[in-house]
mmCIF file of the N, C-alpha and C atoms, coordinates in Angstrom:
data_MODEL
# 
_entry.id   MODEL 
# 
loop_
_atom_site.group_PDB 
_atom_site.id 
_atom_site.type_symbol 
_atom_site.label_atom_id 
_atom_site.label_alt_id 
_atom_site.label_comp_id 
_atom_site.label_asym_id 
_atom_site.label_entity_id 
_atom_site.label_seq_id 
_atom_site.pdbx_PDB_ins_code 
_atom_site.Cartn_x 
_atom_site.Cartn_y 
_atom_site.Cartn_z 
_atom_site.occupancy 
_atom_site.B_iso_or_equiv 
_atom_site.pdbx_formal_charge 
_atom_site.auth_seq_id 
_atom_site.auth_comp_id 
_atom_site.auth_asym_id 
_atom_site.auth_atom_id 
_atom_site.pdbx_PDB_model_num 
ATOM 1   N N  . MET A 1 1  ? 11.480  19.083 -2.606  1.00 0.00 ? 1  MET A N  1 
ATOM 2   C CA . MET A 1 1  ? 11.158  19.344 -1.166  1.00 0.00 ? 1  MET A CA 1 
ATOM 3   C C  . MET A 1 1  ? 11.034  20.847 -1.049  1.00 0.00 ? 1  MET A C  1 
ATOM 4   N N  . VAL A 1 2  ? 10.146  21.313 -0.167  1.00 0.00 ? 2  VAL A N  1 
ATOM 5   C CA . VAL A 1 2  ? 9.930   22.697 0.100   1.00 0.00 ? 2  VAL A CA 1 
ATOM 6   C C  . VAL A 1 2  ? 10.139  22.981 1.604   1.00 0.00 ? 2  VAL A C  1 
ATOM 7   N N  . PHE A 1 3  ? 10.943  23.970 1.892   1.00 0.00 ? 3  PHE A N  1 
ATOM 8   C CA . PHE A 1 3  ? 11.158  24.341 3.233   1.00 0.00 ? 3  PHE A CA 1 
ATOM 9   C C  . PHE A 1 3  ? 10.511  25.676 3.488   1.00 0.00 ? 3  PHE A C  1 
ATOM 10  N N  . VAL A 1 4  ? 9.587   25.789 4.438   1.00 0.00 ? 4  VAL A N  1 
ATOM 11  C CA . VAL A 1 4  ? 8.846   27.016 4.659   1.00 0.00 ? 4  VAL A CA 1 
ATOM 12  C C  . VAL A 1 4  ? 9.686   27.911 5.522   1.00 0.00 ? 4  VAL A C  1 
ATOM 13  N N  . VAL A 1 5  ? 10.103  29.105 5.056   1.00 0.00 ? 5  VAL A N  1 
ATOM 14  C CA . VAL A 1 5  ? 10.947  30.044 5.761   1.00 0.00 ? 5  VAL A CA 1 
ATOM 15  C C  . VAL A 1 5  ? 10.005  30.907 6.632   1.00 0.00 ? 5  VAL A C  1 
ATOM 16  N N  . HIS A 1 6  ? 9.022   31.502 6.037   1.00 0.00 ? 6  HIS A N  1 
ATOM 17  C CA . HIS A 1 6  ? 8.097   32.361 6.613   1.00 0.00 ? 6  HIS A CA 1 
ATOM 18  C C  . HIS A 1 6  ? 6.702   32.091 5.985   1.00 0.00 ? 6  HIS A C  1 
ATOM 19  N N  . GLY A 1 7  ? 5.652   32.203 6.850   1.00 0.00 ? 7  GLY A N  1 
ATOM 20  C CA . GLY A 1 7  ? 4.312   32.048 6.254   1.00 0.00 ? 7  GLY A CA 1 
ATOM 21  C C  . GLY A 1 7  ? 3.570   30.835 6.792   1.00 0.00 ? 7  GLY A C  1 
ATOM 22  N N  . ARG A 1 8  ? 2.524   30.508 6.039   1.00 0.00 ? 8  ARG A N  1 
ATOM 23  C CA . ARG A 1 8  ? 1.615   29.422 6.425   1.00 0.00 ? 8  ARG A CA 1 
ATOM 24  C C  . ARG A 1 8  ? 1.178   28.748 5.168   1.00 0.00 ? 8  ARG A C  1 
ATOM 25  N N  . VAL A 1 9  ? 1.131   27.378 5.195   1.00 0.00 ? 9  VAL A N  1 
ATOM 26  C CA . VAL A 1 9  ? 0.740   26.704 3.958   1.00 0.00 ? 9  VAL A CA 1 
ATOM 27  C C  . VAL A 1 9  ? -0.241  25.607 4.524   1.00 0.00 ? 9  VAL A C  1 
ATOM 28  N N  . ASN A 1 10 ? -1.402  25.428 3.770   1.00 0.00 ? 10 ASN A N  1 
ATOM 29  C CA . ASN A 1 10 ? -2.333  24.332 4.135   1.00 0.00 ? 10 ASN A CA 1 
ATOM 30  C C  . ASN A 1 10 ? -2.042  23.104 3.257   1.00 0.00 ? 10 ASN A C  1 
ATOM 31  N N  . ARG A 1 11 ? -2.066  21.984 3.868   1.00 0.00 ? 11 ARG A N  1 
ATOM 32  C CA . ARG A 1 11 ? -1.783  20.753 3.124   1.00 0.00 ? 11 ARG A CA 1 
ATOM 33  C C  . ARG A 1 11 ? -3.032  19.913 3.141   1.00 0.00 ? 11 ARG A C  1 
ATOM 34  N N  . SER A 1 12 ? -3.455  19.443 1.953   1.00 0.00 ? 12 SER A N  1 
ATOM 35  C CA . SER A 1 12 ? -4.701  18.577 1.847   1.00 0.00 ? 12 SER A CA 1 
ATOM 36  C C  . SER A 1 12 ? -4.210  17.328 1.090   1.00 0.00 ? 12 SER A C  1 
ATOM 37  N N  . GLN A 1 13 ? -4.624  16.151 1.584   1.00 0.00 ? 13 GLN A N  1 
ATOM 38  C CA . GLN A 1 13 ? -4.235  14.914 1.002   1.00 0.00 ? 13 GLN A CA 1 
ATOM 39  C C  . GLN A 1 13 ? -5.435  13.920 0.953   1.00 0.00 ? 13 GLN A C  1 
ATOM 40  N N  . TRP A 1 14 ? -5.786  13.462 -0.175  1.00 0.00 ? 14 TRP A N  1 
ATOM 41  C CA . TRP A 1 14 ? -6.893  12.518 -0.288  1.00 0.00 ? 14 TRP A CA 1 
ATOM 42  C C  . TRP A 1 14 ? -6.463  11.181 0.198   1.00 0.00 ? 14 TRP A C  1 
ATOM 43  N N  . LEU A 1 15 ? -7.319  10.654 1.080   1.00 0.00 ? 15 LEU A N  1 
ATOM 44  C CA . LEU A 1 15 ? -7.200  9.282  1.640   1.00 0.00 ? 15 LEU A CA 1 
ATOM 45  C C  . LEU A 1 15 ? -8.185  8.249  1.061   1.00 0.00 ? 15 LEU A C  1 
ATOM 46  N N  . ASN A 1 16 ? -8.238  7.110  1.636   1.00 0.00 ? 16 ASN A N  1 
ATOM 47  C CA . ASN A 1 16 ? -9.206  6.050  1.161   1.00 0.00 ? 16 ASN A CA 1 
ATOM 48  C C  . ASN A 1 16 ? -10.591 6.593  1.390   1.00 0.00 ? 16 ASN A C  1 
ATOM 49  N N  . ARG A 1 17 ? -11.502 6.078  0.590   1.00 0.00 ? 17 ARG A N  1 
ATOM 50  C CA . ARG A 1 17 ? -12.936 6.262  0.686   1.00 0.00 ? 17 ARG A CA 1 
ATOM 51  C C  . ARG A 1 17 ? -13.323 7.762  0.719   1.00 0.00 ? 17 ARG A C  1 
ATOM 52  N N  . GLY A 1 18 ? -12.556 8.561  -0.022  1.00 0.00 ? 18 GLY A N  1 
ATOM 53  C CA . GLY A 1 18 ? -12.975 9.989  -0.287  1.00 0.00 ? 18 GLY A CA 1 
ATOM 54  C C  . GLY A 1 18 ? -12.687 10.915 0.926   1.00 0.00 ? 18 GLY A C  1 
ATOM 55  N N  . MET A 1 19 ? -12.015 10.466 1.969   1.00 0.00 ? 19 MET A N  1 
ATOM 56  C CA . MET A 1 19 ? -11.688 11.237 3.109   1.00 0.00 ? 19 MET A CA 1 
ATOM 57  C C  . MET A 1 19 ? -10.381 12.105 2.732   1.00 0.00 ? 19 MET A C  1 
ATOM 58  N N  . VAL A 1 20 ? -10.350 13.294 3.421   1.00 0.00 ? 20 VAL A N  1 
ATOM 59  C CA . VAL A 1 20 ? -9.322  14.247 3.134   1.00 0.00 ? 20 VAL A CA 1 
ATOM 60  C C  . VAL A 1 20 ? -8.533  14.543 4.528   1.00 0.00 ? 20 VAL A C  1 
ATOM 61  N N  . ALA A 1 21 ? -7.308  14.443 4.544   1.00 0.00 ? 21 ALA A N  1 
ATOM 62  C CA . ALA A 1 21 ? -6.515  14.823 5.651   1.00 0.00 ? 21 ALA A CA 1 
ATOM 63  C C  . ALA A 1 21 ? -5.915  16.207 5.511   1.00 0.00 ? 21 ALA A C  1 
ATOM 64  N N  . THR A 1 22 ? -6.020  17.088 6.384   1.00 0.00 ? 22 THR A N  1 
ATOM 65  C CA . THR A 1 22 ? -5.423  18.472 6.163   1.00 0.00 ? 22 THR A CA 1 
ATOM 66  C C  . THR A 1 22 ? -4.551  18.821 7.434   1.00 0.00 ? 22 THR A C  1 
ATOM 67  N N  . SER A 1 23 ? -3.605  19.619 7.170   1.00 0.00 ? 23 SER A N  1 
ATOM 68  C CA . SER A 1 23 ? -2.746  20.145 8.179   1.00 0.00 ? 23 SER A CA 1 
ATOM 69  C C  . SER A 1 23 ? -2.182  21.427 7.731   1.00 0.00 ? 23 SER A C  1 
ATOM 70  N N  . ILE A 1 24 ? -1.637  22.202 8.678   1.00 0.00 ? 24 ILE A N  1 
ATOM 71  C CA . ILE A 1 24 ? -1.066  23.563 8.495   1.00 0.00 ? 24 ILE A CA 1 
ATOM 72  C C  . ILE A 1 24 ? 0.428   23.439 8.687   1.00 0.00 ? 24 ILE A C  1 
ATOM 73  N N  . LEU A 1 25 ? 1.144   23.945 7.763   1.00 0.00 ? 25 LEU A N  1 
ATOM 74  C CA . LEU A 1 25 ? 2.628   24.010 7.828   1.00 0.00 ? 25 LEU A CA 1 
ATOM 75  C C  . LEU A 1 25 ? 3.071   25.378 8.035   1.00 0.00 ? 25 LEU A C  1 
ATOM 76  N N  . GLU A 1 26 ? 3.905   25.713 9.045   1.00 0.00 ? 26 GLU A N  1 
ATOM 77  C CA . GLU A 1 26 ? 4.353   26.984 9.305   1.00 0.00 ? 26 GLU A CA 1 
ATOM 78  C C  . GLU A 1 26 ? 5.846   27.173 9.186   1.00 0.00 ? 26 GLU A C  1 
ATOM 79  N N  . SER A 1 27 ? 6.315   28.304 9.565   1.00 0.00 ? 27 SER A N  1 
ATOM 80  C CA . SER A 1 27 ? 7.811   28.539 9.466   1.00 0.00 ? 27 SER A CA 1 
ATOM 81  C C  . SER A 1 27 ? 8.588   27.549 10.148  1.00 0.00 ? 27 SER A C  1 
ATOM 82  N N  . GLY A 1 28 ? 9.669   27.032 9.453   1.00 0.00 ? 28 GLY A N  1 
ATOM 83  C CA . GLY A 1 28 ? 10.537  26.075 10.019  1.00 0.00 ? 28 GLY A CA 1 
ATOM 84  C C  . GLY A 1 28 ? 10.161  24.666 9.698   1.00 0.00 ? 28 GLY A C  1 
ATOM 85  N N  . THR A 1 29 ? 8.991   24.471 9.014   1.00 0.00 ? 29 THR A N  1 
ATOM 86  C CA . THR A 1 29 ? 8.580   23.067 8.589   1.00 0.00 ? 29 THR A CA 1 
ATOM 87  C C  . THR A 1 29 ? 8.944   22.773 7.110   1.00 0.00 ? 29 THR A C  1 
ATOM 88  N N  . PHE A 1 30 ? 8.826   21.579 6.699   1.00 0.00 ? 30 PHE A N  1 
ATOM 89  C CA . PHE A 1 30 ? 8.978   21.322 5.279   1.00 0.00 ? 30 PHE A CA 1 
ATOM 90  C C  . PHE A 1 30 ? 8.026   20.206 4.855   1.00 0.00 ? 30 PHE A C  1 
ATOM 91  N N  . PHE A 1 31 ? 7.926   20.052 3.508   1.00 0.00 ? 31 PHE A N  1 
ATOM 92  C CA . PHE A 1 31 ? 7.161   18.991 2.900   1.00 0.00 ? 31 PHE A CA 1 
ATOM 93  C C  . PHE A 1 31 ? 7.791   18.416 1.653   1.00 0.00 ? 31 PHE A C  1 
ATOM 94  N N  . GLY A 1 32 ? 7.445   17.249 1.258   1.00 0.00 ? 32 GLY A N  1 
ATOM 95  C CA . GLY A 1 32 ? 7.999   16.584 0.081   1.00 0.00 ? 32 GLY A CA 1 
ATOM 96  C C  . GLY A 1 32 ? 9.124   15.579 0.462   1.00 0.00 ? 32 GLY A C  1 
ATOM 97  N N  . ASP A 1 33 ? 9.177   15.172 1.760   1.00 0.00 ? 33 ASP A N  1 
ATOM 98  C CA . ASP A 1 33 ? 10.170  14.288 2.132   1.00 0.00 ? 33 ASP A CA 1 
ATOM 99  C C  . ASP A 1 33 ? 10.202  12.899 1.536   1.00 0.00 ? 33 ASP A C  1 
ATOM 100 N N  . GLU A 1 34 ? 9.044   12.559 0.845   1.00 0.00 ? 34 GLU A N  1 
ATOM 101 C CA . GLU A 1 34 ? 8.948   11.355 0.134   1.00 0.00 ? 34 GLU A CA 1 
ATOM 102 C C  . GLU A 1 34 ? 9.967   11.244 -1.019  1.00 0.00 ? 34 GLU A C  1 
ATOM 103 N N  . LEU A 1 35 ? 10.434  12.465 -1.414  1.00 0.00 ? 35 LEU A N  1 
ATOM 104 C CA . LEU A 1 35 ? 11.485  12.461 -2.475  1.00 0.00 ? 35 LEU A CA 1 
ATOM 105 C C  . LEU A 1 35 ? 12.820  11.881 -1.982  1.00 0.00 ? 35 LEU A C  1 
ATOM 106 N N  . LEU A 1 36 ? 13.049  11.938 -0.631  1.00 0.00 ? 36 LEU A N  1 
ATOM 107 C CA . LEU A 1 36 ? 14.264  11.321 -0.129  1.00 0.00 ? 36 LEU A CA 1 
ATOM 108 C C  . LEU A 1 36 ? 14.330  9.853  -0.363  1.00 0.00 ? 36 LEU A C  1 
ATOM 109 N N  . SER A 1 37 ? 13.157  9.137  -0.007  1.00 0.00 ? 37 SER A N  1 
ATOM 110 C CA . SER A 1 37 ? 13.176  7.730  -0.261  1.00 0.00 ? 37 SER A CA 1 
ATOM 111 C C  . SER A 1 37 ? 13.303  7.313  -1.706  1.00 0.00 ? 37 SER A C  1 
ATOM 112 N N  . TRP A 1 38 ? 12.720  8.240  -2.642  1.00 0.00 ? 38 TRP A N  1 
ATOM 113 C CA . TRP A 1 38 ? 12.824  7.947  -3.988  1.00 0.00 ? 38 TRP A CA 1 
ATOM 114 C C  . TRP A 1 38 ? 14.210  8.079  -4.514  1.00 0.00 ? 38 TRP A C  1 
ATOM 115 N N  . CYS A 1 39 ? 14.952  9.109  -4.014  1.00 0.00 ? 39 CYS A N  1 
ATOM 116 C CA . CYS A 1 39 ? 16.341  9.279  -4.465  1.00 0.00 ? 39 CYS A CA 1 
ATOM 117 C C  . CYS A 1 39 ? 17.339  8.314  -3.900  1.00 0.00 ? 39 CYS A C  1 
ATOM 118 N N  . LEU A 1 40 ? 16.975  7.737  -2.741  1.00 0.00 ? 40 LEU A N  1 
ATOM 119 C CA . LEU A 1 40 ? 17.844  6.701  -2.113  1.00 0.00 ? 40 LEU A CA 1 
ATOM 120 C C  . LEU A 1 40 ? 17.596  5.318  -2.495  1.00 0.00 ? 40 LEU A C  1 
ATOM 121 N N  . ARG A 1 41 ? 16.473  5.124  -3.305  1.00 0.00 ? 41 ARG A N  1 
ATOM 122 C CA . ARG A 1 41 ? 16.092  3.776  -3.641  1.00 0.00 ? 41 ARG A CA 1 
ATOM 123 C C  . ARG A 1 41 ? 17.228  3.088  -4.564  1.00 0.00 ? 41 ARG A C  1 
ATOM 124 N N  . ILE A 1 42 ? 17.540  1.879  -4.198  1.00 0.00 ? 42 ILE A N  1 
ATOM 125 C CA . ILE A 1 42 ? 18.431  1.163  -5.055  1.00 0.00 ? 42 ILE A CA 1 
ATOM 126 C C  . ILE A 1 42 ? 17.803  -0.171 -5.408  1.00 0.00 ? 42 ILE A C  1 
ATOM 127 N N  . PRO A 1 43 ? 17.656  -0.466 -6.602  1.00 0.00 ? 43 PRO A N  1 
ATOM 128 C CA . PRO A 1 43 ? 18.175  0.321  -7.811  1.00 0.00 ? 43 PRO A CA 1 
ATOM 129 C C  . PRO A 1 43 ? 17.268  1.631  -7.975  1.00 0.00 ? 43 PRO A C  1 
ATOM 130 N N  . PHE A 1 44 ? 17.898  2.629  -8.419  1.00 0.00 ? 44 PHE A N  1 
ATOM 131 C CA . PHE A 1 44 ? 17.303  3.913  -8.707  1.00 0.00 ? 44 PHE A CA 1 
ATOM 132 C C  . PHE A 1 44 ? 16.293  3.763  -9.751  1.00 0.00 ? 44 PHE A C  1 
ATOM 133 N N  . ILE A 1 45 ? 14.988  4.232  -9.583  1.00 0.00 ? 45 ILE A N  1 
ATOM 134 C CA . ILE A 1 45 ? 13.988  4.193  -10.562 1.00 0.00 ? 45 ILE A CA 1 
ATOM 135 C C  . ILE A 1 45 ? 13.870  5.676  -11.114 1.00 0.00 ? 45 ILE A C  1 
ATOM 136 N N  . ASP A 1 46 ? 14.144  5.837  -12.392 1.00 0.00 ? 46 ASP A N  1 
ATOM 137 C CA . ASP A 1 46 ? 14.211  7.150  -13.023 1.00 0.00 ? 46 ASP A CA 1 
ATOM 138 C C  . ASP A 1 46 ? 12.778  7.603  -13.474 1.00 0.00 ? 46 ASP A C  1 
ATOM 139 N N  . ARG A 1 47 ? 11.894  7.716  -12.467 1.00 0.00 ? 47 ARG A N  1 
ATOM 140 C CA . ARG A 1 47 ? 10.634  8.235  -12.639 1.00 0.00 ? 47 ARG A CA 1 
ATOM 141 C C  . ARG A 1 47 ? 10.142  8.939  -11.396 1.00 0.00 ? 47 ARG A C  1 
ATOM 142 N N  . TYR A 1 48 ? 9.533   10.082 -11.519 1.00 0.00 ? 48 TYR A N  1 
ATOM 143 C CA . TYR A 1 48 ? 9.121   10.800 -10.350 1.00 0.00 ? 48 TYR A CA 1 
ATOM 144 C C  . TYR A 1 48 ? 8.016   10.131 -9.585  1.00 0.00 ? 48 TYR A C  1 
ATOM 145 N N  . PRO A 1 49 ? 8.022   10.227 -8.286  1.00 0.00 ? 49 PRO A N  1 
ATOM 146 C CA . PRO A 1 49 ? 6.929   9.738  -7.492  1.00 0.00 ? 49 PRO A CA 1 
ATOM 147 C C  . PRO A 1 49 ? 5.610   10.543 -7.747  1.00 0.00 ? 49 PRO A C  1 
ATOM 148 N N  . ALA A 1 50 ? 4.477   9.826  -7.547  1.00 0.00 ? 50 ALA A N  1 
ATOM 149 C CA . ALA A 1 50 ? 3.223   10.543 -7.747  1.00 0.00 ? 50 ALA A CA 1 
ATOM 150 C C  . ALA A 1 50 ? 2.964   11.562 -6.631  1.00 0.00 ? 50 ALA A C  1 
ATOM 151 N N  . ALA A 1 51 ? 2.423   12.677 -6.980  1.00 0.00 ? 51 ALA A N  1 
ATOM 152 C CA . ALA A 1 51 ? 2.006   13.715 -5.966  1.00 0.00 ? 51 ALA A CA 1 
ATOM 153 C C  . ALA A 1 51 ? 0.705   13.227 -5.294  1.00 0.00 ? 51 ALA A C  1 
ATOM 154 N N  . THR A 1 52 ? 0.648   13.256 -4.046  1.00 0.00 ? 52 THR A N  1 
ATOM 155 C CA . THR A 1 52 ? -0.567  12.809 -3.296  1.00 0.00 ? 52 THR A CA 1 
ATOM 156 C C  . THR A 1 52 ? -1.243  13.884 -2.409  1.00 0.00 ? 52 THR A C  1 
ATOM 157 N N  . ALA A 1 53 ? -0.675  15.114 -2.526  1.00 0.00 ? 53 ALA A N  1 
ATOM 158 C CA . ALA A 1 53 ? -1.131  16.161 -1.708  1.00 0.00 ? 53 ALA A CA 1 
ATOM 159 C C  . ALA A 1 53 ? -1.176  17.458 -2.463  1.00 0.00 ? 53 ALA A C  1 
ATOM 160 N N  . THR A 1 54 ? -1.989  18.386 -1.964  1.00 0.00 ? 54 THR A N  1 
ATOM 161 C CA . THR A 1 54 ? -2.155  19.751 -2.555  1.00 0.00 ? 54 THR A CA 1 
ATOM 162 C C  . THR A 1 54 ? -1.800  20.683 -1.515  1.00 0.00 ? 54 THR A C  1 
ATOM 163 N N  . PHE A 1 55 ? -0.982  21.776 -1.915  1.00 0.00 ? 55 PHE A N  1 
ATOM 164 C CA . PHE A 1 55 ? -0.484  22.705 -0.880  1.00 0.00 ? 55 PHE A CA 1 
ATOM 165 C C  . PHE A 1 55 ? -0.992  24.092 -1.365  1.00 0.00 ? 55 PHE A C  1 
ATOM 166 N N  . THR A 1 56 ? -1.610  24.853 -0.382  1.00 0.00 ? 56 THR A N  1 
ATOM 167 C CA . THR A 1 56 ? -2.097  26.224 -0.704  1.00 0.00 ? 56 THR A CA 1 
ATOM 168 C C  . THR A 1 56 ? -1.594  27.175 0.335   1.00 0.00 ? 56 THR A C  1 
ATOM 169 N N  . CYS A 1 57 ? -1.039  28.334 -0.092  1.00 0.00 ? 57 CYS A N  1 
ATOM 170 C CA . CYS A 1 57 ? -0.555  29.283 0.876   1.00 0.00 ? 57 CYS A CA 1 
ATOM 171 C C  . CYS A 1 57 ? -1.736  29.963 1.521   1.00 0.00 ? 57 CYS A C  1 
ATOM 172 N N  . VAL A 1 58 ? -1.771  30.009 2.868   1.00 0.00 ? 58 VAL A N  1 
ATOM 173 C CA . VAL A 1 58 ? -2.850  30.601 3.676   1.00 0.00 ? 58 VAL A CA 1 
ATOM 174 C C  . VAL A 1 58 ? -2.533  32.047 3.836   1.00 0.00 ? 58 VAL A C  1 
ATOM 175 N N  . LYS A 1 59 ? -1.250  32.417 4.010   1.00 0.00 ? 59 LYS A N  1 
ATOM 176 C CA . LYS A 1 59 ? -0.783  33.848 4.024   1.00 0.00 ? 59 LYS A CA 1 
ATOM 177 C C  . LYS A 1 59 ? 0.487   33.927 3.307   1.00 0.00 ? 59 LYS A C  1 
ATOM 178 N N  . ALA A 1 60 ? 0.960   35.114 3.070   1.00 0.00 ? 60 ALA A N  1 
ATOM 179 C CA . ALA A 1 60 ? 2.183   35.305 2.303   1.00 0.00 ? 60 ALA A CA 1 
ATOM 180 C C  . ALA A 1 60 ? 3.320   34.339 2.818   1.00 0.00 ? 60 ALA A C  1 
ATOM 181 N N  . THR A 1 61 ? 3.935   33.619 1.959   1.00 0.00 ? 61 THR A N  1 
ATOM 182 C CA . THR A 1 61 ? 4.874   32.648 2.323   1.00 0.00 ? 61 THR A CA 1 
ATOM 183 C C  . THR A 1 61 ? 6.196   32.741 1.563   1.00 0.00 ? 61 THR A C  1 
ATOM 184 N N  . GLU A 1 62 ? 7.243   32.588 2.270   1.00 0.00 ? 62 GLU A N  1 
ATOM 185 C CA . GLU A 1 62 ? 8.584   32.616 1.608   1.00 0.00 ? 62 GLU A CA 1 
ATOM 186 C C  . GLU A 1 62 ? 9.126   31.146 1.865   1.00 0.00 ? 62 GLU A C  1 
ATOM 187 N N  . ALA A 1 63 ? 9.571   30.497 0.799   1.00 0.00 ? 63 ALA A N  1 
ATOM 188 C CA . ALA A 1 63 ? 10.007  29.122 0.931   1.00 0.00 ? 63 ALA A CA 1 
ATOM 189 C C  . ALA A 1 63 ? 11.235  28.857 0.021   1.00 0.00 ? 63 ALA A C  1 
ATOM 190 N N  . PHE A 1 64 ? 11.978  27.862 0.363   1.00 0.00 ? 64 PHE A N  1 
ATOM 191 C CA . PHE A 1 64 ? 13.134  27.391 -0.411  1.00 0.00 ? 64 PHE A CA 1 
ATOM 192 C C  . PHE A 1 64 ? 12.803  26.018 -0.939  1.00 0.00 ? 64 PHE A C  1 
ATOM 193 N N  . ALA A 1 65 ? 13.010  25.739 -2.203  1.00 0.00 ? 65 ALA A N  1 
ATOM 194 C CA . ALA A 1 65 ? 12.631  24.472 -2.723  1.00 0.00 ? 65 ALA A CA 1 
ATOM 195 C C  . ALA A 1 65 ? 13.866  23.748 -3.385  1.00 0.00 ? 65 ALA A C  1 
ATOM 196 N N  . LEU A 1 66 ? 13.852  22.484 -3.272  1.00 0.00 ? 66 LEU A N  1 
ATOM 197 C CA . LEU A 1 66 ? 14.804  21.573 -4.013  1.00 0.00 ? 66 LEU A CA 1 
ATOM 198 C C  . LEU A 1 66 ? 13.877  20.697 -4.903  1.00 0.00 ? 66 LEU A C  1 
ATOM 199 N N  . ASP A 1 67 ? 14.000  20.765 -6.203  1.00 0.00 ? 67 ASP A N  1 
ATOM 200 C CA . ASP A 1 67 ? 13.158  19.918 -7.076  1.00 0.00 ? 67 ASP A CA 1 
ATOM 201 C C  . ASP A 1 67 ? 13.835  18.533 -7.150  1.00 0.00 ? 67 ASP A C  1 
ATOM 202 N N  . ALA A 1 68 ? 13.139  17.626 -7.798  1.00 0.00 ? 68 ALA A N  1 
ATOM 203 C CA . ALA A 1 68 ? 13.623  16.217 -7.850  1.00 0.00 ? 68 ALA A CA 1 
ATOM 204 C C  . ALA A 1 68 ? 14.963  16.120 -8.590  1.00 0.00 ? 68 ALA A C  1 
ATOM 205 N N  . LYS A 1 69 ? 15.157  16.882 -9.580  1.00 0.00 ? 69 LYS A N  1 
ATOM 206 C CA . LYS A 1 69 ? 16.423  16.813 -10.360 1.00 0.00 ? 69 LYS A CA 1 
ATOM 207 C C  . LYS A 1 69 ? 17.619  17.253 -9.428  1.00 0.00 ? 69 LYS A C  1 
ATOM 208 N N  . HIS A 1 70 ? 17.475  18.346 -8.647  1.00 0.00 ? 70 HIS A N  1 
ATOM 209 C CA . HIS A 1 70 ? 18.506  18.847 -7.747  1.00 0.00 ? 70 HIS A CA 1 
ATOM 210 C C  . HIS A 1 70 ? 18.818  17.855 -6.675  1.00 0.00 ? 70 HIS A C  1 
ATOM 211 N N  . LEU A 1 71 ? 17.672  17.241 -6.135  1.00 0.00 ? 71 LEU A N  1 
ATOM 212 C CA . LEU A 1 71 ? 17.808  16.362 -5.051  1.00 0.00 ? 71 LEU A CA 1 
ATOM 213 C C  . LEU A 1 71 ? 18.553  15.023 -5.488  1.00 0.00 ? 71 LEU A C  1 
ATOM 214 N N  . SER A 1 72 ? 18.130  14.471 -6.653  1.00 0.00 ? 72 SER A N  1 
ATOM 215 C CA . SER A 1 72 ? 18.838  13.297 -7.208  1.00 0.00 ? 72 SER A CA 1 
ATOM 216 C C  . SER A 1 72 ? 20.268  13.576 -7.487  1.00 0.00 ? 72 SER A C  1 
ATOM 217 N N  . ASP A 1 73 ? 20.624  14.771 -8.054  1.00 0.00 ? 73 ASP A N  1 
ATOM 218 C CA . ASP A 1 73 ? 21.935  15.121 -8.363  1.00 0.00 ? 73 ASP A CA 1 
ATOM 219 C C  . ASP A 1 73 ? 22.809  15.151 -7.132  1.00 0.00 ? 73 ASP A C  1 
ATOM 220 N N  . GLU A 1 74 ? 22.214  15.723 -6.070  1.00 0.00 ? 74 GLU A N  1 
ATOM 221 C CA . GLU A 1 74 ? 22.921  15.777 -4.759  1.00 0.00 ? 74 GLU A CA 1 
ATOM 222 C C  . GLU A 1 74 ? 23.176  14.451 -4.220  1.00 0.00 ? 74 GLU A C  1 
ATOM 223 N N  . ILE A 1 75 ? 22.147  13.529 -4.209  1.00 0.00 ? 75 ILE A N  1 
ATOM 224 C CA . ILE A 1 75 ? 22.329  12.279 -3.704  1.00 0.00 ? 75 ILE A CA 1 
ATOM 225 C C  . ILE A 1 75 ? 23.423  11.461 -4.545  1.00 0.00 ? 75 ILE A C  1 
ATOM 226 N N  . GLU A 1 76 ? 23.304  11.608 -5.805  1.00 0.00 ? 76 GLU A N  1 
ATOM 227 C CA . GLU A 1 76 ? 24.240  10.929 -6.725  1.00 0.00 ? 76 GLU A CA 1 
ATOM 228 C C  . GLU A 1 76 ? 25.676  11.399 -6.439  1.00 0.00 ? 76 GLU A C  1 
ATOM 229 N N  . SER A 1 77 ? 25.875  12.674 -6.170  1.00 0.00 ? 77 SER A N  1 
ATOM 230 C CA . SER A 1 77 ? 27.187  13.155 -5.830  1.00 0.00 ? 77 SER A CA 1 
ATOM 231 C C  . SER A 1 77 ? 27.728  12.591 -4.510  1.00 0.00 ? 77 SER A C  1 
ATOM 232 N N  . ILE A 1 78 ? 26.875  12.328 -3.606  1.00 0.00 ? 78 ILE A N  1 
ATOM 233 C CA . ILE A 1 78 ? 27.245  11.647 -2.314  1.00 0.00 ? 78 ILE A CA 1 
ATOM 234 C C  . ILE A 1 78 ? 27.673  10.192 -2.524  1.00 0.00 ? 78 ILE A C  1 
ATOM 235 N N  . ARG A 1 79 ? 26.962  9.499  -3.454  1.00 0.00 ? 79 ARG A N  1 
ATOM 236 C CA . ARG A 1 79 ? 27.242  8.133  -3.652  1.00 0.00 ? 79 ARG A CA 1 
ATOM 237 C C  . ARG A 1 79 ? 28.576  7.869  -4.360  1.00 0.00 ? 79 ARG A C  1 
ATOM 238 N N  . VAL A 1 80 ? 29.067  8.854  -5.125  1.00 0.00 ? 80 VAL A N  1 
ATOM 239 C CA . VAL A 1 80 ? 30.259  8.760  -5.881  1.00 0.00 ? 80 VAL A CA 1 
ATOM 240 C C  . VAL A 1 80 ? 31.450  8.794  -5.027  1.00 0.00 ? 80 VAL A C  1 
# 
C-alpha cells in the first residue's frame, strides 16, 4: 500500500474491451488497498495479487509504502 504524503500521482487501470480508467491521487490519499483483502483472506493464499493499475508521479511526490511482506507480517501479528 502506498500513502501519498505530498504530491500528485496519476492512476491508470485497464478495464474490459480495452478501456482505461484514470484518476488523480493527491496528498492524503492512498492506493493498494486490495492488499488488505489479500492479507485477511482465510485460508491465507501465499501468492501476491496481480497488479491491475499503473501509477505515475505527475509532480514531485513524497509517499510512505507498506509492501505485501510488511502488511502480511502485521496482519499475522494481530491474529496471534
